[in-house]
ZABADREN-250956 format. One record per residue (C-alpha): y, x, z; residue number from 1; residue in one letter. Coordinates in nm, 3 decimals, always signed. Layout:
Y  X  Z  NUM  A .
...
! end
This chain:
+0.012  +0.006  -0.005  1  M .
+0.347  +0.139  -0.092  2  L .
+0.627  +0.049  +0.150  3  V .
+0.996  +0.097  +0.032  4  D .
+1.225  +0.281  +0.275  5  L .
+1.535  +0.297  +0.047  6  S .
+1.836  +0.067  +0.046  7  H .
+1.920  -0.114  -0.257  8  T .
+2.235  +0.064  -0.438  9  I .
+2.478  -0.202  -0.605  10  G .
+2.827  -0.170  -0.757  11  D .
+3.070  -0.144  -0.460  12  G .
+2.823  -0.019  -0.202  13  T .
+2.991  +0.211  +0.060  14  V .
+2.723  +0.460  +0.212  15  T .
+2.935  +0.718  +0.421  16  Y .
+3.291  +0.602  +0.562  17  K .
+3.565  +0.769  +0.405  18  G .
+3.388  +0.837  +0.082  19  L .
+3.423  +0.623  -0.202  20  P .
+3.205  +0.347  -0.310  21  A .
+2.981  +0.357  -0.605  22  I .
+3.059  +0.188  -0.945  23  R .
+2.836  +0.055  -1.156  24  I .
+2.953  -0.084  -1.523  25  C .
+2.861  -0.077  -1.897  26  D .
+2.927  +0.203  -2.084  27  Y .
+2.807  +0.005  -2.389  28  L .
+2.752  -0.363  -2.328  29  S .
+2.439  -0.544  -2.502  30  R .
+2.716  -0.732  -2.699  31  E .
+2.886  -0.432  -2.827  32  A .
+2.567  -0.266  -2.912  33  S .
+2.435  -0.513  -3.176  34  R .
+2.677  -0.380  -3.419  35  A .
+2.446  -0.066  -3.443  36  N .
+2.111  -0.217  -3.480  37  Y .
+1.942  -0.506  -3.704  38  E .
+1.722  -0.816  -3.631  39  D .
+1.885  -0.913  -3.291  40  G .
+1.813  -0.571  -3.135  41  A .
+2.025  -0.478  -2.843  42  E .
+2.047  -0.218  -2.550  43  F .
+2.298  -0.151  -2.229  44  Q .
+2.363  +0.183  -2.148  45  I .
+2.525  +0.189  -1.809  46  G .
+2.786  +0.397  -1.660  47  K .
+2.780  +0.521  -1.292  48  I .
+3.052  +0.676  -1.098  49  E .
+2.944  +0.800  -0.741  50  M .
+2.959  +1.071  -0.492  51  V .
+2.629  +1.241  -0.447  52  S .
+2.605  +1.098  -0.064  53  N .
+2.532  +0.760  -0.180  54  T .
+2.236  +0.524  -0.056  55  G .
+1.929  +0.670  +0.097  56  T .
+1.971  +1.047  -0.003  57  Y .
+1.808  +1.363  +0.054  58  V .
+1.990  +1.677  +0.152  59  D .
+1.875  +2.029  +0.078  60  V .
+2.014  +2.376  +0.163  61  P .
+2.309  +2.395  -0.071  62  F .
+2.429  +2.074  +0.097  63  H .
+2.535  +2.317  +0.403  64  R .
+2.505  +2.672  +0.281  65  F .
+2.662  +2.806  -0.055  66  A .
+2.368  +3.033  -0.092  67  E .
+2.127  +2.770  -0.020  68  G .
+1.871  +2.620  -0.261  69  K .
+2.020  +2.337  -0.470  70  D .
+1.814  +2.053  -0.568  71  L .
+1.673  +2.221  -0.915  72  A .
+1.537  +2.489  -0.665  73  A .
+1.357  +2.302  -0.423  74  M .
+0.980  +2.243  -0.538  75  A .
+0.833  +1.916  -0.555  76  L .
+0.552  +1.968  -0.299  77  E .
+0.861  +1.946  -0.031  78  R .
+0.929  +1.605  -0.162  79  F .
+0.615  +1.446  -0.227  80  V .
+0.301  +1.293  -0.067  81  G .
+0.376  +1.462  +0.266  82  L .
+0.163  +1.361  +0.582  83  P .
+0.421  +1.185  +0.799  84  A .
+0.479  +1.026  +1.135  85  L .
+0.728  +0.795  +1.308  86  V .
+0.933  +0.897  +1.594  87  I .
+1.092  +0.618  +1.797  88  H .
+1.229  +0.861  +2.100  89  D .
+1.287  +1.197  +2.103  90  E .
+1.055  +1.240  +2.430  91  R .
+0.744  +1.161  +2.163  92  E .
+0.821  +1.521  +2.012  93  L .
+0.657  +1.680  +2.336  94  A .
+0.324  +1.581  +2.243  95  T .
+0.356  +1.516  +1.867  96  A .
+0.203  +1.741  +1.619  97  D .
+0.470  +1.790  +1.334  98  V .
+0.355  +2.098  +1.156  99  A .
+0.362  +2.028  +0.798  100  G .
+0.467  +1.676  +0.824  101  K .
+0.754  +1.457  +0.745  102  A .
+0.919  +1.322  +1.064  103  V .
+1.090  +0.995  +1.040  104  L .
+1.307  +0.879  +1.338  105  F .
+1.307  +0.513  +1.367  106  H .
+1.629  +0.387  +1.529  107  T .
+1.660  +0.045  +1.418  108  G .
+2.011  +0.130  +1.291  109  W .
+1.932  +0.038  +0.911  110  A .
+1.991  -0.329  +1.039  111  K .
+2.336  -0.271  +1.037  112  H .
+2.373  -0.152  +0.692  113  W .
+2.640  -0.263  +0.482  114  G .
+2.855  -0.388  +0.804  115  T .
+3.144  -0.192  +0.985  116  P .
+2.922  -0.150  +1.279  117  Q .
+2.689  +0.094  +1.048  118  Y .
+2.955  +0.383  +1.054  119  F .
+3.024  +0.405  +1.402  120  D .
+2.847  +0.525  +1.745  121  D .
+2.513  +0.571  +1.535  122  H .
+2.200  +0.722  +1.676  123  P .
+2.129  +1.080  +1.557  124  F .
+1.898  +1.357  +1.656  125  V .
+2.000  +1.592  +1.897  126  S .
+2.025  +1.994  +1.841  127  E .
+1.749  +2.053  +2.099  128  Q .
+1.522  +1.825  +1.876  129  A .
+1.611  +1.998  +1.565  130  A .
+1.524  +2.331  +1.694  131  V .
+1.173  +2.201  +1.809  132  M .
+1.111  +2.062  +1.480  133  L .
+1.214  +2.401  +1.322  134  R .
+0.983  +2.595  +1.533  135  D .
+0.708  +2.387  +1.501  136  R .
+0.707  +2.346  +1.137  137  G .
+0.822  +2.013  +1.044  138  A .
+0.831  +1.967  +0.652  139  R .
+1.114  +1.733  +0.618  140  L .
+1.316  +1.511  +0.865  141  V .
+1.434  +1.174  +0.822  142  G .
+1.639  +0.890  +0.979  143  I .
+1.714  +0.512  +0.932  144  D .
+2.096  +0.556  +1.058  145  S .
+2.429  +0.667  +0.934  146  H .
+2.395  +1.049  +0.979  147  N .
+2.133  +1.292  +1.133  148  I .
+2.405  +1.452  +1.336  149  D .
+2.659  +1.283  +1.603  150  D .
+2.987  +1.226  +1.365  151  T .
+3.215  +1.146  +1.653  152  R .
+3.343  +1.484  +1.666  153  T .
+3.431  +1.758  +1.416  154  R .
+3.181  +1.985  +1.549  155  N .
+2.943  +2.209  +1.332  156  R .
+2.682  +1.977  +1.274  157  R .
+2.392  +2.151  +1.441  158  P .
+2.117  +1.918  +1.336  159  V .
+2.201  +1.968  +0.916  160  H .
+2.263  +2.372  +1.010  161  T .
+1.954  +2.414  +1.199  162  T .
+1.715  +2.220  +0.922  163  L .
+1.859  +2.327  +0.621  164  L .
+1.906  +2.677  +0.733  165  A .
+1.534  +2.672  +0.744  166  A .
+1.500  +2.473  +0.416  167  E .
+1.362  +2.148  +0.565  168  I .
+1.504  +1.888  +0.346  169  P .
+1.684  +1.598  +0.561  170  I .
+1.653  +1.216  +0.451  171  V .
+1.931  +0.993  +0.564  172  E .
+1.990  +0.624  +0.554  173  H .
+1.633  +0.525  +0.540  174  L .
+1.520  +0.145  +0.613  175  C .
+1.191  -0.035  +0.652  176  G .
+1.034  +0.210  +0.926  177  L .
+0.951  -0.075  +1.129  178  E .
+0.695  -0.169  +0.881  179  L .
+0.506  +0.165  +0.910  180  L .
+0.226  +0.273  +1.155  181  P .
+0.339  +0.536  +1.368  182  D .
+0.065  +0.792  +1.201  183  R .
-0.173  +0.777  +0.892  184  G .
+0.068  +0.774  +0.612  185  F .
+0.255  +0.969  +0.354  186  T .
+0.598  +0.978  +0.256  187  F .
+0.758  +1.050  -0.070  188  T .
+1.124  +1.089  -0.169  189  A .
+1.230  +1.256  -0.488  190  V .
+1.542  +1.360  -0.628  191  P .
+1.664  +1.460  -0.966  192  P .
+1.614  +1.799  -1.060  193  K .
+2.000  +1.874  -1.023  194  L .
+2.163  +2.245  -1.036  195  A .
+2.422  +2.284  -0.829  196  G .
+2.381  +1.974  -0.634  197  V .
+2.266  +1.973  -0.276  198  G .
+2.232  +1.608  -0.207  199  T .
+2.131  +1.277  -0.438  200  F .
+2.005  +0.931  -0.407  201  P .
+1.593  +0.909  -0.391  202  V .
+1.360  +0.623  -0.396  203  R .
+1.200  +0.698  -0.057  204  A .
+0.862  +0.525  +0.021  205  F .
+0.543  +0.549  +0.244  206  A .
+0.217  +0.543  +0.132  207  T .
-0.013  +0.346  +0.397  208  V .
-0.403  +0.338  +0.349  209  S .
! end
């Protein structure tokens, strides 16, 4: 069974407070395309204007570090079919086996997606937890919240810094984690192969046997 863990992105969606909304429109409409074809054929070519931090997205080292790997440099194995587990409370990390796994933090904050409340006082992961995840060999870390770091202050973003320095991808703005078992599934979230970009939307999903 496949479980979709991504938010729908539509025209006007605002993902991160202070960043512009995505704009989706026709570059070539179906009506306009008819002049190019015969026998009633028509096509639509869409145009999208957005910042890379839109919808459910993955961060890779280049997002934080100028010399870090960009999306094109990251191996597909870092995003596909990862054994995964859901964490509801950081205290669970004391006994959880995270080595080689995608660790997904279920905070329940996704219920506020699309509302002003989503942006403020959101749950986040502590620096101590990030260090533990790094040291214990986590493969990827995700969260169903506005940011994996505390955004209330202009700090150094310790979770991004810790994980991305170790080339551990971060997936933010997940949803649907309440539909998953705590263990026994795989996680996939593949971005396009873009050079010079450190963040981009993904279609994140779980495969539950």
